C-alpha positions as a Markdown table, in Angstrom:
| # | Residue | x | y | z |
|---|---|---|---|---|
| 1 | Met | -58.8 | -80.9 | 49.5 |
| 2 | Thr | -55.9 | -82.3 | 47.7 |
| 3 | Ala | -53.0 | -80.6 | 47.3 |
| 4 | Asn | -51.4 | -79.8 | 44.2 |
| 5 | His | -54.7 | -80.1 | 42.0 |
| 6 | Ile | -55.9 | -78.3 | 39.3 |
| 7 | Ala | -58.3 | -75.7 | 41.4 |
| 8 | Tyr | -58.9 | -72.6 | 39.2 |
| 9 | Leu | -58.9 | -71.5 | 35.4 |
| 10 | Glu | -58.4 | -68.1 | 34.7 |
| 11 | Leu | -59.0 | -66.5 | 31.1 |
| 12 | Pro | -57.6 | -63.3 | 30.1 |
| 13 | Ala | -59.8 | -60.4 | 29.5 |
| 14 | Thr | -59.7 | -56.9 | 27.4 |
| 15 | Asp | -62.9 | -56.2 | 28.6 |
| 16 | Val | -64.0 | -57.5 | 31.8 |
| 17 | Pro | -67.8 | -56.5 | 31.7 |
| 18 | Ala | -68.1 | -57.6 | 28.3 |
| 19 | Leu | -66.8 | -61.1 | 28.6 |
| 20 | Lys | -69.0 | -61.2 | 32.1 |
| 21 | Tyr | -72.1 | -60.8 | 30.2 |
| 22 | Phe | -70.9 | -62.7 | 27.2 |
| 23 | Tyr | -70.4 | -66.0 | 29.4 |
| 24 | Glu | -73.4 | -65.0 | 32.1 |
| 25 | Gln | -76.2 | -65.1 | 28.7 |
| 26 | Ile | -74.4 | -68.1 | 27.1 |
| 27 | Phe | -74.0 | -70.6 | 30.3 |
| 28 | Gly | -75.6 | -68.9 | 33.1 |
| 29 | Trp | -72.3 | -68.2 | 35.2 |
| 30 | Thr | -72.7 | -65.8 | 38.0 |
| 31 | Phe | -69.6 | -63.3 | 39.2 |
| 32 | Gln | -67.8 | -61.8 | 42.3 |
| 33 | Asp | -66.0 | -58.7 | 41.3 |
| 34 | Tyr | -62.8 | -57.9 | 42.5 |
| 35 | Gly | -61.7 | -54.5 | 41.5 |
| 36 | Asp | -62.9 | -53.6 | 37.8 |
| 37 | Asp | -60.1 | -55.9 | 36.0 |
| 38 | Tyr | -60.9 | -59.1 | 38.1 |
| 39 | Ala | -64.0 | -61.2 | 38.2 |
| 40 | Ala | -64.5 | -64.6 | 39.6 |
| 41 | Phe | -66.9 | -66.6 | 38.1 |
| 42 | Glu | -69.0 | -69.8 | 39.4 |
| 43 | Gly | -71.5 | -72.2 | 38.0 |
| 44 | Ala | -69.0 | -73.2 | 35.5 |
| 45 | Gly | -68.3 | -77.1 | 36.9 |
| 46 | Leu | -64.8 | -75.4 | 37.9 |
| 47 | Asp | -64.0 | -72.3 | 39.6 |
| 48 | Gly | -62.3 | -69.6 | 37.8 |
| 49 | Gly | -61.9 | -65.8 | 37.1 |
| 50 | Leu | -61.9 | -63.4 | 34.4 |
| 51 | Asn | -58.3 | -61.6 | 34.5 |
| 52 | Gly | -58.3 | -58.2 | 32.8 |
| 53 | Asp | -55.5 | -56.5 | 35.1 |
| 54 | Pro | -52.5 | -55.5 | 32.6 |
| 55 | Asn | -49.5 | -56.5 | 35.1 |
| 56 | His | -51.0 | -59.8 | 36.0 |
| 57 | Lys | -53.0 | -61.2 | 33.4 |
| 58 | Pro | -51.9 | -64.5 | 31.3 |
| 59 | Lys | -51.5 | -64.5 | 27.4 |
| 60 | Ser | -53.9 | -67.6 | 26.7 |
| 61 | Ala | -56.4 | -69.6 | 29.5 |
| 62 | Leu | -54.1 | -70.0 | 32.5 |
| 63 | Val | -54.3 | -73.6 | 34.6 |
| 64 | Val | -53.9 | -72.6 | 38.3 |
| 65 | Leu | -52.8 | -75.3 | 40.8 |
| 66 | Glu | -53.2 | -75.3 | 44.6 |
| 67 | Thr | -50.4 | -76.1 | 47.1 |
| 68 | Lys | -50.4 | -75.8 | 50.7 |
| 69 | Glu | -46.4 | -74.6 | 50.6 |
| 70 | Leu | -46.0 | -72.0 | 47.8 |
| 71 | Glu | -42.2 | -71.3 | 48.2 |
| 72 | Ala | -41.2 | -74.8 | 48.1 |
| 73 | Met | -43.5 | -75.8 | 45.1 |
| 74 | Glu | -41.5 | -72.5 | 43.4 |
| 75 | Thr | -38.2 | -73.9 | 43.9 |
| 76 | Lys | -39.6 | -77.8 | 42.8 |
| 77 | Val | -40.4 | -76.0 | 39.7 |
| 78 | Arg | -37.1 | -74.2 | 39.3 |
| 79 | Asp | -35.3 | -77.5 | 40.2 |
| 80 | Ala | -37.5 | -79.1 | 37.4 |
| 81 | Gly | -36.4 | -76.7 | 34.5 |
| 82 | Gly | -39.4 | -74.3 | 34.6 |
| 83 | Ile | -38.8 | -70.7 | 34.6 |
| 84 | Ile | -40.8 | -68.3 | 37.1 |
| 85 | Ser | -42.8 | -66.0 | 34.8 |
| 86 | Leu | -44.4 | -63.9 | 37.3 |
| 87 | Pro | -43.1 | -64.2 | 40.7 |
| 88 | Ile | -45.0 | -64.6 | 44.0 |
| 89 | Phe | -47.7 | -61.8 | 44.6 |
| 90 | Ala | -50.8 | -61.4 | 46.5 |
| 91 | Tyr | -54.2 | -61.3 | 45.5 |
| 92 | Pro | -57.5 | -61.3 | 47.6 |
| 93 | Gly | -57.4 | -64.6 | 49.6 |
| 94 | Gly | -53.9 | -65.8 | 48.6 |
| 95 | Arg | -50.6 | -65.9 | 47.3 |
| 96 | Arg | -49.4 | -67.2 | 43.9 |
| 97 | Phe | -46.7 | -67.1 | 40.8 |
| 98 | His | -46.2 | -68.4 | 37.3 |
| 99 | Phe | -44.4 | -70.5 | 35.3 |
| 100 | Val | -43.6 | -71.8 | 31.8 |
| 101 | Asp | -42.9 | -75.6 | 31.7 |
| 102 | Pro | -40.4 | -77.0 | 29.6 |
| 103 | Asn | -42.6 | -77.1 | 26.4 |
| 104 | Gly | -43.7 | -73.5 | 26.8 |
| 105 | Asn | -46.9 | -73.7 | 29.0 |
| 106 | Glu | -47.4 | -71.1 | 31.3 |
| 107 | Leu | -49.5 | -72.3 | 34.4 |
| 108 | Ala | -50.1 | -70.8 | 38.0 |
| 109 | Val | -49.6 | -72.2 | 41.3 |
| 110 | Met | -51.4 | -70.6 | 44.6 |
| 111 | Gln | -51.8 | -71.0 | 48.0 |
| 112 | Ile | -55.2 | -69.9 | 49.4 |
| 113 | Glu | -54.7 | -67.8 | 52.9 |
| 114 | Asp | -56.9 | -69.0 | 56.0 |
């Protein structure tokens, strides 16, 4: 797997079950639930998830990049002028942080736990 690549797309959700139904009916996506506020989707060409967690959901579609050195990447983002909008936090299977680039786009970087 290539380091520092786009690996995941996360969509904000105010009603995860309704959004799951919508994408299942239209595109045939399947889902893996992780609690009441998160469902990962498959079958879309790129892995992703529907995030309804009020503490962690993005404001708009969120591109998630994967790295093998999360803390080092957080430092690189800061050094290059990015703003950390959500510090490193754990989720089932890994850890990630969110940042805002110099033009106001929010992205995230994740590290999968082995």
